[in-house]
N, C-alpha and C positions, 0 to 999 in steps of 0.2 A: 305443535302437534308432532306426534312421533311417526316415524316411518312404518308403514304397514308392509310386512314381508309375506311372501307365500308361506303358508303354514304346512306342517307335515301331519297327515292323518295317522290313525292308529295302525295302519298297515304300511306306512312308509310312503304313501302316495302324496303328491303335491296338490294342494287345494288353494283356493283364494278366499280371503275374508273380504266379502263384497260390501260390508257395512260402511267402510270408510276407506277412501283412497287418498294417500298423501305421497307426493313424489319428491325425490331428492332434488335440491336446488341446482346441483351441478349437472343434472340430467335433463334440463329444460330445453337443450338444443335439439333441433330436429334431425340434423345429420352429424356424422362423426368425421374426424380427420383421417380415419383409416387405421389399420392395425400397425402400420409402420410408425405412426405417431404415438403409439401406446394406447389408443382407444379401443374399446370393445364395441364394435358397431351395433351389436344387439342390445346395448344399453341406451340406444338413442331411438327416438320415435319412428323416424321414417325407415331406416334399415330394418327395424323390428317389424314394421307393417309389411315391408316387401318380403321378408322371410316368411311371415304368416301366409301371405297370398301364394307364394311359390309352393310351400310345403302342403298347404291344404289342397291346392289345385292338383298337384302331382299325385298325392295320396288318394284323393277322391276319384280321380280318373283311373288309377290303378285298381282300386276296389271295384269301380263300376265295370271295368273290363272283365273282371272275374264273374260279376253277378248279372251282367246284361243278358247273357244267354238264358238265365232263369227268369227274365223279364222283370227284374227288380227295378223300380223307378230310380232315376238319377238322384233325386232328393234323398231317398233312403240310403243310397251309397255314400252320399256326402255326410249324412249324419253318422253313419258307421265309421267313416274316415275320422271324424271328430272324436268319436268314442275311442278309437285306437290311439289318438294323441293324448287323451285325457287320463285321469287316474285309474281307469279300468284296465289299462294295458301299459302303454309306454310310460305314462306318468308314474307307474309303480316299478316297472322293470328298469327304465332309464330316467331317473328323477330329473336329470338336466334337461331332457326334452320336455317333460311336464312343466318344469319351471319356466321354460321359454314361453309357454302359452298361459301360465298362471300368474305372470306379473301383472300388477294393477295397470301399468301403462298399456301392455298388450291387450288386456281385457277391454279397456275403454276403447281402444282403437278398433278392435274386432266388432264391438257392438255398434260403434259409430259408423264405420264404413259399411258394415253389413246392413244396418238399418237404413242408411241412405240408398244403397243399391236396391233394397227391398221396396222402398218407397217408389223409386223410378220404375221398377219392374211391375209393381201394382198399377201404376199410371199407364204403362204400356199395355198391360192386359185389359184395362178398362177401355182404352181407345180401340183396341182390336175387337172388343166384344160388341156384338150386334144386339141392341135392345129389342129389335124386331122379333127375335126368337121367342120372346115372352108372348107377344100377340099371336105368333104362329104355332105356339107349342101345343095348344089344345087342352082338353080336359084331363087327358092322361098325365101330362107333365104337372099340371096343377095338383092333381090328386096325389101324385108321388111326392111333390114338394110338401104338401100339407101333412099327409099322414107320416111321411118320412121324417118330419121335424117334430110333430106333436107327439107321436107314439114313444120315441125314445125319452122325451122330456117326462111324460107321464110314467113310463116304466121305471126310470131312474128315481123319480120322486117317490113312487110307491116302494121301491127297494130301500130308499133311505128312511122312509117312515117305518117300514117293517123292521129294519135293523138299527133303529135309533138308539137303543140301549147299548149297542156295541160300538157306536161311532165315538172316536176319541174326542176329548174336550178341545184339543187344539184344532181339530177340523171344524168343530162347532164355532169356535171363537173367530175363525177366519172365513166362515161360510164357504169352506172348501168344496163341499158337495154341490152347493148352488152354482158356484162359478164353474165347476167341472161339468155340471149338467148342461149349462147354457152353451158350452162350446163342443163337448163331445157329441151332442145330439145333432150338431149342424153338419151338413154336407157343403163344405166351402167350394164355391165355384172355381177358385184358382187352383185348388187341389185336384178337383175332378178334371179340369181342363188340362193342366200340366201332365197329369198321369196318363190321360188318354192320348196326349201328344207323344209321350214316351212310348206308348204301346201302338202307335200308328192307327188309332181308332177314332180320330177326330171326325172324320167324314162318314163314319158308319151310322146306320140307322139308330142303333141303341146308344151310341156315343152322343149323337145329337139330342136324343131324348133325355139322357142323364144330364147333359150340360144345361138344357132348358130348365129341368126341374131344380138343379142346383142354383141357377141364377134366380129363379123365383123364390126359392127358399132363403137365399141370401138377402134379397130385398125385404121379404116378409119378416125375417128375423131382426134385421137392422131397425126397421121402423117400429116393430112391435116392442123391442127392448127400449128404444128411446121413448116411446109413448108411455109404456108401463112405468118406467123409471120416473119420468116427469110426473105422472099421475100420483104415484106413491109419495113422492116428495111433496107435491102440492097439497095432498090430502092429510099431511101430518098435522098433529096438534101443535107442534112448535112453529111459531111464527117465522123464525129464522129459516127453518128447513122449508117452509112453504115458499118463502122468497127464492130460495135456491132452486126449488122445483120450477117455479114460473120462469126464472131467469134461464134455466137450462133449456126449457122448451122454447123460449123466445130466441135465444142465441142459436139453437139448432135450426130453427126455421129461417132465421136471418142468414145463417151460414149457407144453407142449401140455396136460398134465393140469390145470394151474392154470386155463387158459382153459376147458377142458371142464367142470371140476367146481367152479369158483369164479366166474369171470367170466360164463359162460353162464347158470347158474342165477340170478345176481343180475339180469342184464338181462331174463331171462324173467319174473321176478317183477315187474319194473318195467312191462313191456309188457302183462302179462296181468291186472293189477289194474284193474278197471273204473273206479276213482276216478282213475286216472292217464291216461285217454284221453278225448278230447273229439271231438265231430263238427266237422269242418272244412267249414263252408259255403262257404268260398271255394276249396276245393281241387278235386280231380278227382272230380266227382260227389258231393261231400259225404262223402268217405271219413272213416273214423275215424283220428285222428292222436294222437300222444302230446302230453301237456301239456309246457309249456316246461321245468319242473323235471325231469321224467323224461327229456326229450331231452338236457338238459345232463348228467345223470348217466350216460346211455349213452355220450355222447361222451367224458366223462372216463375211463370204463372203457376205451374203445378207445385213448385216448391213453396210458393207463397200460400197456396191452399193447404199444404201440409202444415206449415207453421200456424196458420189460423186455426186449423183443427186442434193442434196441441194446446193453443191458448184457451179454447173453449172447452177443453176436457175430452176431446176425441182422440183416437189413435192417429198417429202421424200418417198412416196409409189411407185413412178413411176419405179425406178430402181429395187426394189425387185419384183414387179409384172412382169416386162419384163423378168427378170432373171428366175423367176418361170415358165413363159411360155416356156422358152427355154429348160427346164429340163423335163425328163420323169416322169410321175405320177405313181401311184401304188407303189408296193414294189420295193426297200426298202424305198426310200426317202419319197414318199407321205404317205405311211403307218406310217412311223416313226413320221412325223409331225402331222398326225392325232391322233396318240396314245399319243404322249408326249406333244403336245402343245395345241391342240384344246380346251380341257376342261379348262385349265388355262387361255389361251389368250381370246378365244371367250366367255367362260362362266363366267369368273370372272373379267378380266381387261377391256375388250372391252365395257361393259356397262357403264364404267366411261365416255368414249368418247361420247356415245349417250345421257347419262344423262346430260352431260355438255351442249349439244345442247338444251336440254329441260330447264335446269336451266336458260339459257339466255333468254328464252321466257317470256315476260312480257305483258300479255294481256291488262294491264292498260295503255300501251303506244299507243294503238289504239285510237288516238284522232281525227285524220283528216280523215273523212269519204271519201272525194273526192280522197285523195291519196291512201287510201286502195282500193277503187273501181277501180281506174286506174290500180293498180298492179293486182287486181283480173282479170281485162279484159285481160291483157297480159298473165297471167298464164292460164286462161281458153282457150284463143285462141291457145296457145301452146299445151295444153292437148288435145283439140278437134282435132287439126291438127295431132297430134301424133297418136291418136286412129284411125282416118279415114285413114291416109296414111299407117298404118300397116295392117288394115283390108282389104283395097282395093286390094292389090296384092293377098291376100289369096282367095278372092272371084273370082278374075280373073283366078286363077289357079284351080278353080273347088271345093274349099272347101265350106262347108255349111256356112250359115250366122252365125250360132251359134259358130262354130269353128273360123271363122274370127273375131268375136267379142271377143272371149276368147284370141286370139293371140294379138289383139289390147290392151286388158286390161293387159296382161302379159308384153307387151313392155312399158306400162305406169306405172309400179311399181315404187314407190318412197321409199327412206329410207336412207341407209348408206351414199352414196356419197352426197346426198343433205344436210345432217347434216354437213359433213366435209367442203364442199365448202361454205355453209352459214356462218359457224363460221369463215372461212378464209376471207370472204367478210366483216364480222363485224370487224375483226382485222385490215383489210386494209382500213376501212372507206367507203367501197362501200355501205354497208347497214347501215342505222341508226336503232334505237331500234324499231321504228314503222314498217319499212319495214321488219325487221327480224321477228317480231312477226307475221305479216300477212303471210309472206312466210312460216314460220314453221307451222302455222295452216293449210295452204294448203298442206304441205307435210304430216302432220298427217291425214288429211281428204282423200287425194288421195291414200296414202299408205294403209290405212285401208280399204277404199271402194273398190279399185281394187282387193285386195287380197280376200276379202270376196265375191265379185261378181264372181271371177274366180272359187273359190271353190264351189259356189252354181251352176254355169252354167255348169261347166265341170266335168263330171264324166266319167273317161276313161273306166270304167267297162261296160258302156252301149253298147259299140261296140262289146262285147263278146257274144252277142246273136247269136246263130248259125242259127236260123230260119229253123231248120230241126232236126230230131232225130239222135243223134250221140251216140248210146249206143251199147253195146255188144248184148243186147236182140234183137234189131232191125237189127242187122247185118245179111246179107244173108249167107247161107251156102256156104263155100268155098271162101267167100270174105276176102280180106286182113284185118287183125286186125292191126290198127295203134295205137301204144302205145307211149305215151310221158313219158319217165322215167326220173325222177328228182333225182339228186344226189347232196348232200351237201359236202360230204367228202369221202375219200377212204374207210372209214368204212361202207358206204352205198352200196358199189359196190357188194360185195359177195351176200348178200340177194337179191339184185335186179337182178343180173345175174341168180341166182338160180330160181327166180320166172319166168323169161323169159324162162329158160330151162324147168321148169315145164309146161309152156304153150305148149310145144311140137309142134312147128310150122313145117309144111311140105310144099312141093311145091304146094300141092293141097289146103292148108289152111295156107298161109304165114303170117308172122308178120313183120311189119315195125316199127323199133325202132327209135324214135327221142330222142336222149340223150341230156339232158340239165344239164350241170354242173353249179350249183348255188353257187355263192360266194358273200359274203357281200361287199358292196361298201366301200373301204378303200383307201385313198390316191388319189381319183379321185372325180371330181365334177359331171361328167356325167356318167350315167349308160351305160353298154356295153352289147349288144346282137349281137353275130356274130357267123357264122359257125366256128367250130374248125379247125384251121390250125396248123399243127405241124411244127414250124419254127426250122429247124435243127440247124441253125446258130444263133438263137436268144438267149435271156436271159433265161438260163435254169431254173432259180429260178421261173420265172413267168409262165413257160410252163410245168414244169415237172409233177405237180400234175394232171393237165388236161390230159396230155399225158398218164399217167399211168391209169387213169380212162377210157379213150377212148380205150386204148389197151386191157383192160379187156373185154370190150364189143365187140371189134373186134374179139377177140379169140372165144367168144360165137358164133358170126355170122359164122366164119370160121369152127366151129365144127359141124354146122348143114348142112344138105344136100343142095346142090346148089339150089337157088331159094326159099328157105324156110324162110330166114331171111335177112333183110337189115338194115343198120345203117346209120344215119345222125346225127353227134354230133354237139352240140352248146355249146357256153360258155356264161353265163349270169353273169354279175357283176352289182349288183343293191342293193339299200337299202332294208332291210327286209320289210320295210313299203310298198314298191311298187313292191316287187319281184313277186307278183302274176300277175302283169300286163304283164310281159314278159312271164311267164308260160302260161297264157291264150292266149296271142297273138300268140305264136308258135302253141298252140293246135288248135286255130281257123284257122290259115293260112294253116297248114298241114292237116286239117281235121281229127284230132286225135279222136279215139273212147274212149280211156281210158287214164287218167293221173294217174300215180302212184307216190306218194310222200312218202318218208320215215318218220316214226314217230320220234318225237324228244326225245324219251326215249328208252333205250335198257337194256338188261339184263347184269349185271356185272358178273365178275368171281365168286364172292362170293354169287351169287343168288339174290342180291338186284337190284333195278332198278336205273339206273343213266342216266344223260343227255348225249345226243350224242355230243353236243358242248357246249361251254361256253355261247352261245347265244341261248340256247334252248327255252327260252320264246319268243324270236323274231321269231324263226323258227316255233313255234306253231302258233303264230299270222299269219304268212305268209301262213301256211297250211290251217288255217280256212278261210282266204281270198280266197284261191284257191277253197275251197268247195263252197263258196258263189257265186263266179263269173265264175266258169268254164263253157265253152261252151259244155262240154261233160261229160261223167261219170268220177268219181274220186275214187281212192282207196288208203287207208292208208296201208302201209306195216310196220307191227310191228314185228321187228326181234327178235327172241328168239334162233336163231342158229340151229334150227331143219332142216330147209329147206336147208341151206348150207351144213350141215352134210350129208343129204341124197344125195345131188349131188356128194359129194366126195366119199361116200361109194358105190354109184352105186346101191342102193336098197338092201344092205345086211342086212336089218332089217326084223323083223317078227319072228314068232315062228319057232320051229324046223320043223314043218310040213308046214311051209310057210304060216300059217294062222295068220294074225294079229287080233287084237281085233276089236270089234265094227262092225262086219259084212263085213270085207274086204275079197277079194277073195283069190285064191290059188296060184297066181303067185308071182314072185319077181320083180315087176316093180320098176322103179327108184324113183318115187315120190308117196306118199300116201296122198290123198287130201280128206278132209271132209267138207261138206257144211251143215250148220244148217239153215233150212228154216222155217220161221214163217209166211211169207206172206207180200205183199206190193211190190212197185216198186224196192226198193233197194235189197230185197231178190231175186226177179226175175232176176235182173242184176247179182247178185252173182251166181245164178244157171246157167245163160247163159254163164258166164265166165268159170265156172267149166265144162260145156258141151264142150266148145271150147278146154279145156285142154284134155278132154277125147277122142278127135278125134284121138289121137295118142296112140298106145298100151302101151308104157312104163309108163303110168299114171294109178294108181288105184284110183277110186273115190267112195265115199260113201256119199249119200245124206240122211240126217235125217230131216224129216218133223214133226213138232210138232203141234198138233191140240187139241182143248179142247173136252171134252166129248160131245156127241150129245145134251144132255139136257142143256148144258151151251151155246150152240151156238145161234147166233142171230135168232130170230123168224121173220117170214115175208119174208124169202128168202134172198139170198146172194146179196150183192151190186156189183157194177162194178168191184171193186178191187178183191173181192173174186172170181168172174168169171174169171178174168184174171189170178189169181193164179192157179185155177183149170186147165185152158187151158195150162199154162206153164208147170205144173207138168205132165199132161197127155202126152204132146208132148215130154217131156224129157224121160219119162218112155218108151214110144213107140219107140223112136229112139235110145236110148243109153243103157238102162238097160239090162244086160245079166246075172245078179246074180253071176257073177264071177269077172270080172274086174270092172264093174260098178254096184253098188247095190243101192237099194232105200228102205227105211223103213219109215213107218208112225207111229209115237208114240203119243198115246193118253195120255195126262197128265192133271192133275187137277190144276196145278199152276206152278209158277216159281221154286219152290223148287224141284219138280219132274223133270222138264225140266233141271235144273242145274245138277241134279244127273246123268241123261243120258249123258249130254254133258261132264261132268267130266270123266266118264268112257270111252266114245268113243274117246275122244281127245288124249288119251295116245298112240293110234295106228296110229296117223296121223303125217305127217311132215308139213302139211299146212292146216290151217283152213280158210274157206271163209265164211263170214257172211255179211249181209246187214246192213247198218248204221241205217235204218229205220227212216230217217230224216222226212219224210212226213207221216209216219204211226202212227195212234193213239195208245195210250197205251191200252193193253188188260190184261186179267188175266194172260197171259203167261209172261208178263214183269212187272206186278205190284210187287212192293217191290224191284226189282232189280234197277230200275231207281233212287230210293231214295239214293242209295249209289254210284252213278256214279261219278267218279273223272274227267274223260276226256270226255266231252260231244261230242267232235268231232269224237269219236269212236263209238258213239251210245251205246245202252244198252248192247247188246251181246258183242260187241267189247271191251268195257270197262271191262266187267266181265271176258272175256277170258284172257285179258292181265294183270289183277290184280294179284299181288303176293299172295294175300290171297286166290285166287281161286286155286292156285297150278298148273296151266297149263303152261308148258314151251314149247309151240309150236308156231311157227311163224304164225301170223294171218294177213289176208288180209280183211280189212273192206271196203266195196264197197258202194258208193252212185251213184245211177243212175242220169243221166242228168235231172236237174229239168225242170219243164214245162216252167218256165220263161226263162231259157237258150235256150230252143228250140223255143222260140218266141211265145208260146201259151198263155203267160200271159204278158200283157203290164203293165209296172209300173216302178217306180224308183228302182234301185238296193238297197239291204239292206245296212245298215251302215257298214262301213269297220271296221274290228277288228284292234284296235290300241294298244292293251295291250302289253307292254314291247317292243314296236317296236323301241324305241330309249331311251337312257339315258336322264333323265330330264335335266342334266347339259349341254347337247350339245346345244349351242345356234345357231350355224351356220354350214355351210358346212365345 
């Protein structure tokens, strides 16, 4: 056999003759002896593979860094990176670069490693997918799946019948239009899921609907194709083809049964044996993960299913995906796969597969305009039918036209599967170079345009406008206070319960607590938001942490007088990037007045400040998003241990005569609260919350108001905010101040230094400090100088100063932001840009 070299096209580009691969005998070694021994490392398999991985990874990341601001999915960037390396650009300008990727050895390695990574990625996606979404999807998702798959099939079939006379003979001989129809009409679940993950829309309402419809469509398409193919073969007049039809149906059934009754039970036994799971302190929140031996066994079973699928004539990814769907997601298997495989497989190896699809793209093969136009007609008809058939059921079910269009665009996403089956069609001779180039250009255009359009049209946060004032200040006397308490870990429970205890609810002024246990999405593709249910017979590893958290809050409710407190717990599992969606959705649905979120830093034993979790940066970004989009007031709880200690000691603090510092009264109440009031809506909200706490006797409250000297104050009369401040203070003094349990003092200070000195002295006698964030208040002489040193802007000027270790105040602080005017529906406009800092590691390429 002769050696097959890369060939040169008519324009000088380097291409590969993929009909036959023959390798030089002296190139059979995997590694070279190095350039100093006279070897060319790129002529050996392993260095060649390493160069491919490095070049593709670096170039795809560089391309994506330019396109990510336009919300182009990562897969599209990786395909474009491959196109730059192929004959469309570098292969023509620098033939040596094109030859590096066009060698038969390099081509085989890219296909092999990329295909293996794709198989593992598909298995991981299957494990993370919750099949329960099919049962919970409802008729809307079923209608979208049915019409969104059937209508493009029929439309493309009708277009093919109408233009039959113009279809080239080569297309008819390879059944190109039939193969193209079956795949272009499909909304692949993996494409929809990965693109929504890139857009941070996994947990959105429309994102969940699109994923449910895509999963239903995938199932229906798979089994319908298998059934129809087997039926057509079995009904043939040829006895040999009939036998093939029956055997294909039998082997398909046996294959599914073997995975369901052999592979699945074996893996379930591996993951449910407590001896095979270990806590992963370095993982996401210390989740439970599989041991190394168990993980290897699971992967070997998945690989065996892939091999069995290839033997019976199925794609190598079909068996692993079906097996993954049969397995439970989350901890420990889903978390283990996400922790141990995702970054290597999806971030490093998978780009080879997508770049390979781009390397094959040669725009100089687009020579016949009539053929390209004919293909464009078929693809446009299918895309238009897909969009209309997915949007129509949404409009029929009462959704707005904008939301219907967004769902139609989501179901039209293109990317991963299109690259895979286009490459398979090229290998099988169904596509020629011209058809492949035209098709891949359509994939790039549709994939990028639909994703960018969805991100521009769909802003889930717009629905969180409450269109009414939901604040503590505007709450009527005796009205129920609805608090949404957010908890990330058991360490957040004690200070949160102590805060609720300090609010001192009574039957005349009750508090309704909506508890939301927030956990990062790990081992699942879809976010979860559901009421907490204690499954006594369920998997204790998945349920124990939430159960302990809920039990602590239930103990608080039971310790209060009957009718003074109620609890409704929820569990939320979502990516940090979209976690605020679920927080705001619950707050809006339940009519919450106040959302309390724990700060991402706490005081360590040695007095230093440490992060509460390993994902503290992502928690901070999620908290900032809650501030930006909340439909009600928000409070940051910065724990320093003083409030929890006060709850335990039962108020055994103070001087020998019972007098605390800073103007507190003479009793021994359980909690001692101080409010620092400068003015503005946030400070009025803080004052109103403190007044609610003061309705019960066991709370001692001191309010310190800081004002500038008369000669420094604004000339020409007070503005509207100043008048509201005066009214709020007068009403508070008239109703609550008794100079014993509740005291009020007005401090005239000349600047921030004098104010800080008063605060430092008064804070030592308090267990809880309440301040306003002053988000919408202008800077004054009282805050000038302090704001220049602020480290945590989400806490505001006073909140950051009080929680700073340099200030020396070790008192738990509550920083309050009143519901913004935009959230109340008083300002119409597009929501602010979402905080995306540290929301996901840069190396995470896919779900």
